[in-house]
Each structure stands twice: as structure tokens, then as C-alpha cells.
Backbone as CSV, one residue per row, in Angstrom:
resi,resn,N_x,N_y,N_z,CA_x,CA_y,CA_z,C_x,C_y,C_z
1,MET,70.175,-12.476,-118.619,71.396,-11.810,-118.206,71.144,-10.340,-117.921
2,LYS,70.342,-9.696,-118.788,70.058,-8.274,-118.623,69.224,-8.041,-117.368
3,SER,68.261,-8.913,-117.085,67.418,-8.737,-115.899,68.231,-8.978,-114.626
4,THR,69.210,-9.883,-114.679,70.072,-10.121,-113.533,70.919,-8.891,-113.247
5,SER,71.383,-8.258,-114.288,72.180,-7.047,-114.134,71.348,-5.921,-113.527
6,LYS,70.108,-5.791,-113.990,69.218,-4.763,-113.434,68.910,-5.057,-111.969
7,LEU,68.669,-6.319,-111.669,68.362,-6.715,-110.300,69.559,-6.449,-109.386
8,LEU,70.753,-6.778,-109.858,71.967,-6.528,-109.089,72.192,-5.030,-108.881
9,SER,71.952,-4.243,-109.902,72.093,-2.786,-109.793,71.095,-2.224,-108.797
10,PHE,69.872,-2.726,-108.832,68.831,-2.275,-107.912,69.196,-2.640,-106.466
11,ALA,69.699,-3.854,-106.265,70.098,-4.290,-104.925,71.251,-3.433,-104.408
12,LEU,72.197,-3.124,-105.279,73.324,-2.272,-104.893,72.850,-0.871,-104.514
13,LEU,71.900,-0.339,-105.276,71.338,0.979,-104.986,70.652,0.986,-103.618
14,LEU,69.875,-0.057,-103.331,69.207,-0.148,-102.029,70.224,-0.228,-100.888
15,PHE,71.286,-0.984,-101.109,72.326,-1.109,-100.100,72.989,0.237,-99.810
16,VAL,73.314,0.967,-100.870,73.973,2.270,-100.714,73.044,3.249,-100.002
17,LEU,71.787,3.287,-100.402,70.832,4.198,-99.757,70.607,3.820,-98.302
18,GLY,70.523,2.540,-98.027,70.349,2.084,-96.650,71.539,2.411,-95.786
19,SER,72.726,2.281,-96.334,73.950,2.596,-95.581,74.025,4.084,-95.270
20,ALA,73.643,4.910,-96.224,73.670,6.360,-96.002,72.688,6.749,-94.909
21,GLY,71.521,6.139,-94.885,70.526,6.429,-93.850,71.010,6.014,-92.479
22,ALA,71.672,4.857,-92.402,72.189,4.382,-91.115,73.287,5.311,-90.601
23,ALA,74.114,5.820,-91.477,75.171,6.742,-91.062,74.583,8.032,-90.525
24,THR,73.496,8.491,-91.119,72.843,9.711,-90.665,72.275,9.523,-89.269
25,VAL,71.666,8.383,-88.998,71.098,8.115,-87.685,72.195,8.074,-86.633
26,LYS,73.317,7.458,-86.924,74.406,7.369,-85.963,75.010,8.734,-85.670
27,ALA,75.011,9.621,-86.655,75.622,10.934,-86.481,74.753,11.870,-85.642
28,SER,73.458,11.622,-85.562,72.590,12.521,-84.806,72.776,12.313,-83.303
29,GLU,72.455,13.342,-82.539,72.633,13.292,-81.097,71.492,12.554,-80.420
30,THR,71.801,11.937,-79.312,70.768,11.347,-78.474,70.120,12.480,-77.682
31,PRO,68.946,12.254,-77.131,68.333,13.303,-76.296,69.228,13.713,-75.120
32,GLU,69.918,12.744,-74.541,70.805,13.050,-73.422,71.952,13.958,-73.871
33,GLN,72.519,13.652,-75.034,73.630,14.461,-75.539,73.152,15.864,-75.909
34,THR,71.942,15.960,-76.457,71.376,17.266,-76.787,71.230,18.107,-75.517
35,ALA,70.725,17.493,-74.448,70.552,18.214,-73.184,71.902,18.653,-72.613
36,LYS,72.897,17.758,-72.633,74.219,18.106,-72.113,74.835,19.251,-72.911
37,ASN,74.736,19.177,-74.214,75.296,20.243,-75.058,74.582,21.569,-74.823
38,PHE,73.268,21.510,-74.668,72.504,22.731,-74.418,72.933,23.383,-73.109
39,TYR,72.995,22.597,-72.035,73.372,23.175,-70.735,74.813,23.667,-70.734
40,LYS,75.703,22.984,-71.426,77.086,23.450,-71.532,77.112,24.823,-72.195
41,TRP,76.376,24.962,-73.279,76.296,26.252,-73.969,75.609,27.294,-73.088
42,TYR,74.484,26.921,-72.470,73.678,27.845,-71.681,74.489,28.415,-70.513
43,LEU,75.177,27.559,-69.779,75.954,28.021,-68.632,77.143,28.871,-69.068
44,ALA,77.745,28.525,-70.186,78.846,29.349,-70.700,78.339,30.746,-71.059
45,GLU,77.154,30.823,-71.628,76.569,32.120,-71.962,76.238,32.916,-70.705
46,LEU,75.756,32.244,-69.658,75.454,32.945,-68.405,76.729,33.515,-67.784
47,LYS,77.828,32.792,-67.901,79.102,33.245,-67.329,79.683,34.432,-68.086
48,ARG,79.359,34.519,-69.363,79.886,35.618,-70.178,79.306,36.930,-69.672
49,GLU,80.124,37.958,-69.583,79.660,39.248,-69.081,78.501,39.765,-69.932
50,GLY,77.408,40.057,-69.283,76.220,40.545,-69.982,75.495,39.457,-70.755
51,GLY,75.889,38.218,-70.544,75.292,37.111,-71.282,73.860,36.832,-70.866
52,ASN,73.017,36.659,-71.837,71.631,36.284,-71.607,71.256,35.261,-72.676
53,PRO,71.454,33.978,-72.383,71.244,32.957,-73.405,69.835,32.914,-73.978
54,VAL,68.846,33.349,-73.226,67.470,33.321,-73.727,67.317,34.247,-74.934
55,GLU,68.187,35.243,-75.030,68.136,36.136,-76.195,68.564,35.434,-77.479
56,GLU,69.257,34.308,-77.351,69.667,33.514,-78.513,68.529,32.562,-78.878
57,LYS,67.458,33.126,-79.378,66.213,32.391,-79.592,66.384,31.167,-80.489
58,ALA,67.102,31.295,-81.570,67.261,30.169,-82.504,67.940,28.983,-81.820
59,THR,68.957,29.256,-81.029,69.673,28.184,-80.341,68.793,27.535,-79.285
60,VAL,68.066,28.335,-78.541,67.196,27.793,-77.498,66.097,26.943,-78.130
61,LEU,65.436,27.460,-79.146,64.330,26.737,-79.754,64.772,25.433,-80.409
62,LYS,66.026,25.369,-80.818,66.552,24.150,-81.432,66.690,23.029,-80.398
63,SER,66.801,23.403,-79.118,67.119,22.424,-78.085,65.987,22.118,-77.114
64,VAL,64.904,22.861,-77.159,63.802,22.628,-76.221,62.555,22.203,-76.986
65,SER,61.575,21.699,-76.251,60.327,21.290,-76.890,59.590,22.515,-77.436
66,LYS,58.704,22.271,-78.344,57.921,23.364,-78.943,57.102,24.087,-77.867
67,ARG,56.529,23.319,-76.966,55.700,23.888,-75.896,56.538,24.762,-74.956
68,LEU,57.704,24.266,-74.546,58.569,25.041,-73.655,59.068,26.303,-74.352
69,GLY,59.438,26.183,-75.614,59.897,27.350,-76.371,58.829,28.422,-76.466
70,LYS,57.597,28.002,-76.655,56.481,28.960,-76.734,56.324,29.698,-75.399
71,TRP,56.456,28.975,-74.296,56.294,29.580,-72.979,57.445,30.531,-72.657
72,ILE,58.674,30.128,-72.978,59.838,30.955,-72.655,59.764,32.316,-73.340
73,TYR,59.192,32.365,-74.519,59.114,33.634,-75.253,57.721,34.250,-75.158
74,SER,57.065,34.028,-74.026,55.745,34.611,-73.783,55.818,35.561,-72.588
75,PRO,54.815,36.420,-72.430,54.767,37.306,-71.256,54.709,36.525,-69.939
76,ALA,54.158,35.326,-69.961,54.073,34.525,-68.736,55.462,34.195,-68.192
77,TYR,56.420,33.943,-69.076,57.783,33.643,-68.619,58.423,34.878,-68.001
78,GLU,58.151,36.035,-68.562,58.689,37.282,-68.001,58.206,37.476,-66.568
79,GLU,56.989,37.035,-66.287,56.432,37.163,-64.940,56.914,36.050,-64.010
80,TYR,57.513,35.021,-64.548,57.973,33.867,-63.778,58.975,34.278,-62.701
81,GLY,59.853,35.209,-63.010,60.763,35.754,-62.019,61.984,34.908,-61.713
82,ALA,62.234,33.893,-62.506,63.402,33.043,-62.295,63.865,32.503,-63.641
83,ASP,65.045,31.945,-63.633,65.576,31.311,-64.838,65.123,29.853,-64.828
84,TYR,64.346,29.471,-65.791,63.796,28.119,-65.854,64.901,27.063,-65.870
85,PHE,65.962,27.301,-66.601,66.971,26.277,-66.822,67.890,26.049,-65.631
86,ILE,68.101,27.044,-64.808,68.914,26.843,-63.603,68.032,26.799,-62.362
87,ASP,66.740,26.989,-62.555,65.757,26.943,-61.477,66.148,27.875,-60.337
88,GLY,66.444,29.112,-60.706,66.814,30.093,-59.694,66.769,31.503,-60.251
89,GLN,66.826,32.458,-59.346,66.814,33.860,-59.748,68.213,34.389,-60.010
90,ASP,69.193,33.798,-59.360,70.564,34.278,-59.466,71.467,33.168,-59.992
91,PHE,72.625,33.595,-60.483,73.621,32.644,-60.972,74.994,33.092,-60.484
92,ASP,75.729,32.164,-59.928,77.083,32.439,-59.467,78.029,31.524,-60.231
93,GLU,79.083,32.090,-60.805,80.047,31.313,-61.599,80.642,30.146,-60.811
94,ASN,80.735,30.262,-59.524,81.355,29.211,-58.702,80.458,27.993,-58.501
95,TRP,79.226,28.082,-58.871,78.353,26.928,-58.715,78.792,25.877,-59.679
């Protein structure tokens, strides 16, 4: 009887832990949603007067690959002469 109780308690614990893990996976964003959210934020920052989203390093690095983040904050990106994310030198709010 005691071993059955322990076994049942262990099974219940596994179920609860498994359910919590599944909920965490469902709550996380898909890569597509991450990209959409990033561009929504990025374009809103560009529209803001004096906005320069690249200056928000923590936000940018959270949404791009490690390799891209390293390049964006390097002297090579400064020489690039364009905005990588909009693929252009200029931005017009009407676009």
C-alpha cells in the first residue's frame, strides 16, 4: 500500500512537471512571431522623432542571431552605409 502511494505521488509529480513544461513551450514565440514583433517595434522606433532603434542594443540583440548582432555593433556595419533591416539608406513614414 505504501509503495503504491509513493508510485502514485511520483506519477502525479511527473504529470505536473510535464504540464508546466508544455505550457512554457506554448507561451514562447515562434520564429515568425519574433520577426513580426521585432519589425513592428523597429519601424515604430524609426518613425519616432530622432529614433534610432539600433541604439537599443538589448532589444536588438534579443531578436537577431548572435552573428548578425556582432556585425551590427561593429565598425563594418558603420561603413555599410544603409539600414540592414529596411535594406535602404532612407526611411519614409508613408512606406
